[in-house]
C-alpha positions as CSV (number, residue, x, y, z in Angstrom):
1,M,-109.7,-41.5,-81.6
2,T,-112.5,-42.2,-79.1
3,S,-111.4,-43.8,-75.9
4,V,-113.3,-46.8,-74.7
5,E,-114.5,-46.8,-71.1
6,K,-112.9,-49.4,-68.9
7,V,-114.7,-50.7,-65.9
8,R,-113.3,-53.1,-63.2
9,V,-115.7,-55.6,-61.7
10,K,-115.1,-58.0,-58.9
11,V,-116.5,-61.6,-59.1
12,V,-116.3,-64.3,-56.5
13,P,-117.0,-68.0,-57.3
14,L,-118.2,-69.9,-54.2
15,G,-118.9,-73.6,-53.6
16,S,-117.7,-76.7,-51.9
17,S,-114.1,-77.8,-52.2
18,G,-113.3,-79.8,-55.4
19,V,-116.2,-78.6,-57.5
20,G,-113.9,-77.0,-60.0
21,K,-113.9,-73.3,-59.2
22,T,-110.2,-72.9,-59.9
23,S,-110.4,-75.0,-63.1
24,L,-113.3,-72.8,-64.4
25,A,-111.4,-69.6,-63.7
26,M,-108.1,-70.9,-65.2
27,K,-109.8,-72.3,-68.3
28,Y,-111.7,-69.1,-68.9
29,T,-108.9,-66.6,-68.2
30,A,-105.9,-68.5,-69.5
31,D,-107.3,-71.4,-71.5
32,V,-105.5,-73.8,-69.2
33,F,-106.9,-77.0,-67.8
34,S,-105.3,-79.7,-65.6
35,N,-106.8,-83.0,-64.3
36,M,-104.5,-82.7,-61.3
37,Y,-106.5,-81.4,-58.3
38,I,-104.7,-78.9,-56.0
39,S,-106.9,-77.3,-53.4
40,T,-106.8,-73.5,-53.4
41,V,-105.1,-72.0,-50.3
42,G,-106.8,-68.9,-49.2
43,Q,-107.6,-67.1,-52.4
44,E,-106.1,-66.4,-55.8
45,T,-107.1,-63.8,-58.4
46,Q,-107.5,-64.3,-62.2
47,F,-108.0,-61.5,-64.6
48,K,-109.7,-61.2,-68.0
49,E,-110.8,-58.2,-70.1
50,I,-113.9,-58.5,-72.4
51,M,-116.1,-56.2,-74.3
52,V,-119.6,-55.7,-72.9
53,D,-121.7,-53.3,-75.1
54,D,-119.4,-50.3,-75.6
55,K,-117.3,-50.9,-72.5
56,V,-114.1,-52.8,-71.7
57,V,-114.9,-54.9,-68.6
58,K,-111.9,-56.0,-66.5
59,M,-113.0,-59.0,-64.5
60,E,-111.3,-59.8,-61.3
61,I,-112.2,-63.4,-60.5
62,H,-111.3,-64.0,-56.9
63,D,-110.9,-67.8,-56.7
64,T,-111.7,-68.9,-53.1
65,A,-111.0,-72.0,-51.0
66,G,-113.9,-74.1,-50.1
67,Q,-112.5,-75.5,-46.8
68,E,-113.7,-74.3,-43.4
69,R,-110.2,-73.3,-42.3
70,F,-110.0,-70.6,-45.0
71,R,-113.6,-69.3,-44.4
72,A,-112.5,-66.1,-42.7
73,V,-110.2,-65.2,-45.7
74,T,-113.0,-66.0,-48.1
75,R,-115.6,-63.9,-46.3
76,S,-113.3,-60.9,-46.3
77,L,-113.7,-60.7,-50.1
78,Y,-117.5,-60.4,-50.1
79,R,-118.0,-56.8,-49.3
80,D,-117.4,-55.2,-52.7
81,V,-118.3,-58.1,-54.9
82,D,-120.3,-57.2,-58.0
83,C,-121.5,-60.7,-58.9
84,C,-121.5,-64.0,-57.0
85,V,-121.0,-67.2,-59.0
86,L,-122.2,-70.3,-57.1
87,V,-120.5,-73.5,-58.4
88,F,-121.4,-77.1,-57.8
89,D,-120.4,-80.5,-59.3
90,V,-123.2,-82.2,-61.2
91,T,-121.7,-85.6,-60.2
92,N,-121.7,-84.6,-56.5
93,R,-125.1,-84.1,-55.0
94,N,-123.8,-82.8,-51.7
95,S,-122.1,-79.9,-53.5
96,F,-125.5,-79.0,-55.0
97,E,-127.3,-79.2,-51.7
98,S,-124.7,-76.9,-50.2
99,L,-125.6,-74.0,-52.5
100,D,-128.1,-72.7,-49.9
101,F,-125.3,-72.5,-47.4
102,W,-123.0,-70.5,-49.7
103,M,-125.7,-68.1,-50.8
104,N,-126.8,-67.6,-47.2
105,E,-123.2,-66.9,-46.0
106,F,-122.6,-64.5,-48.9
107,L,-125.7,-62.5,-48.4
108,L,-125.2,-62.3,-44.6
109,T,-121.7,-60.8,-45.2
110,R,-122.3,-58.7,-48.4
111,C,-125.6,-57.5,-46.9
112,P,-127.1,-56.0,-50.1
113,E,-129.9,-53.5,-49.5
114,V,-132.3,-55.6,-51.6
115,P,-131.1,-59.3,-51.6
116,A,-133.5,-60.2,-54.4
117,D,-131.8,-57.7,-56.7
118,F,-128.2,-58.9,-56.1
119,P,-126.8,-60.7,-59.2
120,F,-126.0,-64.4,-58.9
121,V,-125.0,-66.9,-61.6
122,V,-125.1,-70.7,-60.8
123,L,-122.7,-73.0,-62.7
124,G,-123.1,-76.8,-62.7
125,N,-119.6,-78.0,-63.6
126,K,-118.4,-81.3,-65.1
127,C,-121.5,-81.6,-67.3
128,E,-119.5,-83.8,-69.7
129,M,-119.5,-86.6,-67.1
130,E,-121.9,-89.5,-67.6
131,Q,-122.4,-90.2,-63.9
132,R,-124.6,-87.1,-63.4
133,L,-126.5,-86.9,-60.1
134,V,-128.1,-83.4,-60.5
135,T,-130.2,-82.7,-63.6
136,K,-130.2,-79.4,-65.4
137,K,-134.0,-79.2,-64.8
138,E,-133.4,-79.6,-61.0
139,A,-130.7,-76.9,-61.0
140,I,-132.9,-74.4,-62.9
141,R,-135.8,-75.1,-60.5
142,W,-133.5,-74.4,-57.5
143,C,-132.6,-71.0,-59.1
144,Q,-136.2,-70.1,-59.8
145,E,-137.3,-71.0,-56.2
146,K,-134.8,-68.5,-54.8
147,Y,-135.6,-65.4,-56.9
148,C,-135.7,-64.3,-60.5
149,N,-132.2,-62.7,-60.7
150,I,-130.3,-66.0,-61.0
151,N,-129.0,-67.5,-64.3
152,Y,-128.0,-71.2,-64.5
153,F,-125.5,-72.8,-66.9
154,D,-124.3,-76.4,-67.4
155,V,-120.6,-75.9,-67.9
156,S,-117.4,-78.0,-68.3
157,A,-113.9,-76.6,-67.5
158,K,-112.4,-79.7,-69.1
159,E,-114.3,-79.5,-72.4
160,D,-114.8,-75.7,-72.4
161,I,-118.5,-76.0,-72.5
162,N,-120.6,-72.8,-72.1
163,L,-117.8,-70.9,-70.3
164,E,-117.8,-67.9,-72.7
165,L,-121.6,-67.5,-72.4
166,A,-121.6,-68.0,-68.7
167,F,-118.9,-65.5,-67.9
168,Q,-120.3,-63.0,-70.4
169,T,-123.5,-63.2,-68.4
170,V,-121.5,-62.7,-65.2
171,A,-119.8,-59.6,-66.6
172,K,-123.1,-58.1,-67.8
173,K,-124.8,-58.6,-64.4
174,A,-121.7,-57.3,-62.5
175,L,-121.5,-54.2,-64.8
176,K,-125.2,-53.5,-64.3
177,L,-124.8,-53.5,-60.5
178,K,-121.6,-51.4,-60.7
179,S,-123.4,-48.8,-62.9
180,E,-126.4,-48.6,-60.5
181,E,-124.1,-48.1,-57.6
182,I,-122.1,-45.4,-59.3
183,K,-125.4,-43.5,-60.1
184,I,-126.3,-43.3,-56.4
185,Q,-122.8,-42.3,-55.2
186,P,-122.9,-38.7,-53.7
187,T,-120.6,-36.2,-55.4
188,D,-120.9,-33.5,-52.7
189,V,-118.4,-33.8,-49.8
190,S,-121.1,-33.0,-47.2
191,Q,-123.3,-35.7,-48.6
192,R,-120.5,-38.2,-48.3
193,V,-119.9,-37.2,-44.7
194,K,-123.6,-37.6,-43.9
195,L,-123.7,-41.0,-45.6
196,K,-120.7,-42.1,-43.6
197,D,-122.3,-41.0,-40.3
198,E,-125.5,-42.9,-41.2
199,G,-123.6,-46.0,-42.4
200,L,-123.9,-48.0,-39.3
201,N,-127.7,-47.4,-39.0
202,Q,-128.2,-48.3,-42.7
203,S,-126.2,-51.5,-42.3
204,K,-128.4,-52.6,-39.4
205,Q,-131.5,-51.8,-41.4
206,S,-130.1,-53.6,-44.4
207,W,-129.3,-56.7,-42.3
208,W,-132.8,-56.8,-40.9
209,S,-134.3,-56.2,-44.3
210,W,-132.3,-59.2,-45.6
211,W,-133.3,-61.4,-42.6
212,S,-137.0,-60.6,-43.1
213,W,-136.7,-61.4,-46.8
214,W,-134.8,-64.6,-46.2
215,K,-137.3,-65.9,-43.6
216,S,-140.2,-65.1,-46.0
217,R,-138.5,-67.1,-48.8
218,F,-137.4,-70.2,-46.9
219,S,-139.7,-72.1,-44.7
220,W,-137.0,-73.5,-42.5
221,C,-136.3,-70.0,-41.2
């Protein structure tokens, strides 16, 4: 019997407090939804295994707190994330306008070598609500203005709208990044030692590369 390859990917949803990050994670992983709002303390992890192509992908969804006092705990999770999910509430315009902040903070900490290649997915939660203040067209335009590697989905944790499609996309993007990183990992011990010795210098170069890219993309920089 042929064994199926299993790959672990790490996903982190980010967004303002109360946008529904926990509700989305719980509905998708455990098919559980509650109208009772309980703010996440620090971080919690939900798991789900799905098939992507010919691989079993074990998603670790690290649910994070949106409050300032837990920011240090949240940032500590960013380093080895394979896909970042930005979440806002379509009935709360401030949560949409804060997406720039969350993307900025994530990229500064994760510091990918090529920021434009890092996988993001944006979710507009509570799309079942009538009192919508952010249109789908506006959200898509925000994604397009950043760079091409962002997918957008209207979703609803309460009504289970688009969750399978959205998280399937998250898994595919995370798996793609993971596969690319595995390909460039050195197998020779001497290569690993050399890479470690050069790590600090590469981190500095990566940070400046990110900063130059960011300033070129956003006029306020």
